[in-house]
C-alpha positions as CSV (number, residue, x, y, z in Angstrom):
1,M,0.9,-15.3,-9.4
2,S,1.3,-13.1,-6.3
3,L,4.8,-12.3,-5.1
4,S,3.9,-13.6,-1.7
5,E,3.2,-17.0,-3.1
6,T,6.8,-17.4,-4.4
7,R,8.6,-16.5,-1.2
8,K,9.7,-18.2,1.9
9,N,10.7,-14.9,3.6
10,P,10.2,-11.3,2.5
11,V,13.5,-9.5,2.0
12,P,12.8,-5.8,2.7
13,G,16.5,-4.8,3.1
14,E,19.1,-4.4,5.8
15,G,21.9,-2.1,6.9
16,D,22.5,1.1,8.7
17,I,19.3,3.2,8.8
18,N,21.6,6.3,8.9
19,A,23.6,5.2,5.9
20,K,24.9,7.9,3.5
21,V,24.9,5.2,0.7
22,M,22.0,3.1,-0.3
23,L,22.1,0.2,-2.8
24,V,19.1,-0.9,-4.7
25,G,19.1,-4.2,-6.6
26,L,16.4,-6.1,-8.5
27,G,15.1,-8.6,-6.0
28,P,16.0,-11.5,-3.8
29,G,17.4,-14.7,-5.2
30,Y,17.2,-18.2,-3.9
31,H,19.5,-17.8,-0.9
32,E,18.1,-14.4,0.0
33,N,14.6,-16.0,0.0
34,L,15.8,-18.6,2.5
35,Q,17.6,-16.2,4.8
36,G,15.4,-13.1,4.5
37,K,18.5,-10.9,3.8
38,P,19.6,-9.2,0.6
39,F,22.7,-10.2,-1.3
40,V,23.8,-13.3,0.7
41,G,24.3,-15.6,-2.3
42,S,27.2,-15.7,-4.8
43,S,26.4,-12.2,-6.1
44,G,26.4,-11.0,-2.5
45,K,29.9,-12.4,-2.0
46,F,31.0,-10.5,-5.1
47,L,29.2,-7.3,-3.8
48,D,31.2,-7.5,-0.6
49,E,34.4,-7.6,-2.7
50,L,33.1,-4.6,-4.7
51,L,32.3,-2.6,-1.6
52,K,35.8,-3.0,-0.4
53,L,37.1,-1.6,-3.7
54,A,34.9,1.4,-3.1
55,R,36.3,1.7,0.5
56,L,32.8,0.9,1.9
57,K,31.8,-1.6,4.6
58,R,28.6,-3.5,4.3
59,E,27.5,-2.5,7.8
60,D,27.8,1.2,6.8
61,V,25.4,1.0,3.8
62,Y,21.8,0.2,3.4
63,I,20.9,-2.6,0.9
64,T,17.5,-3.2,-0.5
65,N,15.8,-4.2,-3.8
66,V,13.0,-3.0,-6.0
67,I,11.1,-6.3,-5.5
68,K,10.9,-7.5,-1.9
69,C,9.9,-11.2,-2.6
70,Y,11.6,-14.0,-4.4
71,L,11.1,-14.1,-8.2
72,P,11.8,-17.6,-9.4
73,D,12.5,-16.5,-13.0
74,N,14.1,-13.1,-12.0
75,K,11.8,-11.2,-14.3
76,P,9.4,-8.9,-12.6
77,T,6.2,-7.6,-14.2
78,L,5.3,-3.9,-14.2
79,E,2.5,-4.9,-11.8
80,Q,5.0,-6.4,-9.3
81,I,7.3,-3.4,-9.5
82,K,4.3,-1.1,-8.8
83,A,3.2,-3.3,-5.9
84,C,6.6,-3.0,-4.2
85,S,7.2,0.7,-5.1
86,P,5.6,2.2,-2.0
87,Y,8.0,0.1,0.2
88,L,11.0,1.3,-1.7
89,D,9.8,4.9,-1.6
90,Q,9.4,4.7,2.2
91,Q,12.9,3.2,2.5
92,I,14.5,5.9,0.4
93,S,12.6,8.5,2.4
94,L,13.6,7.1,5.8
95,I,17.2,6.4,5.0
96,N,17.6,9.6,3.0
97,P,20.9,8.7,1.5
98,E,23.4,11.1,0.0
99,T,24.2,8.5,-2.7
100,L,21.9,5.9,-4.2
101,L,23.6,3.1,-6.2
102,T,21.2,1.3,-8.6
103,L,22.4,-2.2,-9.4
104,G,21.4,-3.4,-12.8
105,N,18.8,-2.5,-15.5
106,I,15.6,-2.9,-13.5
107,A,16.7,-0.9,-10.4
108,T,18.2,1.8,-12.7
109,S,15.1,2.0,-14.8
110,S,12.8,2.1,-11.7
111,I,14.8,4.9,-10.0
112,S,15.2,6.8,-13.3
113,Q,11.4,6.8,-13.8
114,K,10.7,7.6,-10.2
115,Y,12.9,10.8,-10.3
116,N,12.4,11.6,-14.0
117,L,16.1,11.2,-14.8
118,G,16.0,9.7,-18.3
119,M,19.2,7.7,-17.5
120,G,19.0,5.4,-20.5
121,S,20.7,2.0,-20.6
122,I,23.1,0.8,-17.9
123,G,25.6,-0.1,-20.6
124,K,25.8,3.6,-21.5
125,N,25.6,5.2,-18.1
126,H,27.2,2.8,-15.6
127,G,29.3,4.8,-13.2
128,S,27.8,8.1,-14.2
129,V,26.4,10.5,-11.6
130,F,22.9,11.9,-11.8
131,E,21.8,14.6,-9.3
132,V,18.3,14.5,-7.8
133,N,17.0,17.5,-6.0
134,T,13.3,17.1,-5.0
135,L,11.4,17.8,-1.9
136,Q,11.7,14.0,-1.0
137,L,15.3,13.5,-1.9
138,Q,18.5,15.3,-2.5
139,A,21.1,12.8,-3.7
140,R,23.5,11.5,-6.2
141,I,22.3,8.5,-8.1
142,I,24.9,6.3,-9.7
143,P,23.8,3.4,-12.0
144,M,26.1,0.3,-11.7
145,Y,26.1,-3.1,-13.2
146,H,24.5,-5.7,-11.0
147,P,27.1,-8.0,-9.3
148,A,25.4,-11.0,-10.8
149,S,26.2,-9.8,-14.3
150,A,29.9,-10.8,-13.7
151,L,28.8,-14.2,-12.5
152,Y,26.9,-14.8,-15.8
153,N,29.5,-13.1,-17.9
154,P,32.9,-13.3,-16.4
155,G,34.3,-10.8,-18.9
156,M,32.3,-8.1,-17.0
157,R,34.2,-8.8,-13.8
158,E,36.9,-6.2,-14.4
159,T,34.4,-3.6,-15.6
160,L,32.5,-3.9,-12.4
161,K,35.7,-3.8,-10.3
162,D,36.9,-0.7,-12.2
163,D,33.5,1.1,-11.7
164,W,33.5,0.4,-7.9
165,R,37.2,1.3,-7.6
166,D,36.4,4.7,-9.3
167,L,33.5,5.5,-7.0
168,R,34.0,8.7,-5.1
169,I,31.6,8.6,-2.2
C-alpha cells in the first residue's frame, strides 16, 4: 500500500526554518494525520514538556519525521523510508541545524545510516553526542528515546526527562 493511501494530510514538518535544533521522529500518528502537523497528539504533549526541560521552545526548533504520511501500524518498510528520504535530506539541508535530535530507533537508524555513524541501539546510545562533518552537514547528532516510549512504558518517563534535562544545546 502506498503511503499516500493511508493519509488524510501529509505531515512534512513545522517550525523555525532557521532553527539551530532539529528533531526527527518516525512518522505522523492519528492526530498528526488529521491536523497535518507533527507531534500534536499525546506524545506531542510530552515532547513539549521535554523541550521545556531542555530549555527549548517549540517555536524555536524544527520538527519533522522520517516518514511524512500516516502509518496505521507505525511500522515503516525500507521502501517507505527510501521514498521519504529525499524530503528529509532536503529539510536537513535547508534548515542546516547545529544539533539534530533523533527520536527513537527508526529515526536514529535512518540518520546513522545516512551519515555513516554506526550509532547502534538507542538503548545504548541515548543522550550521546555524535559529530557529523560532511559537505552537506556539520552538526551534532544526539539519539533520544521517542516521547511515545514513555507513554507505552511509564517506567521510561524519568529516563526521558533526565536525558532532556541533561541536554546542552
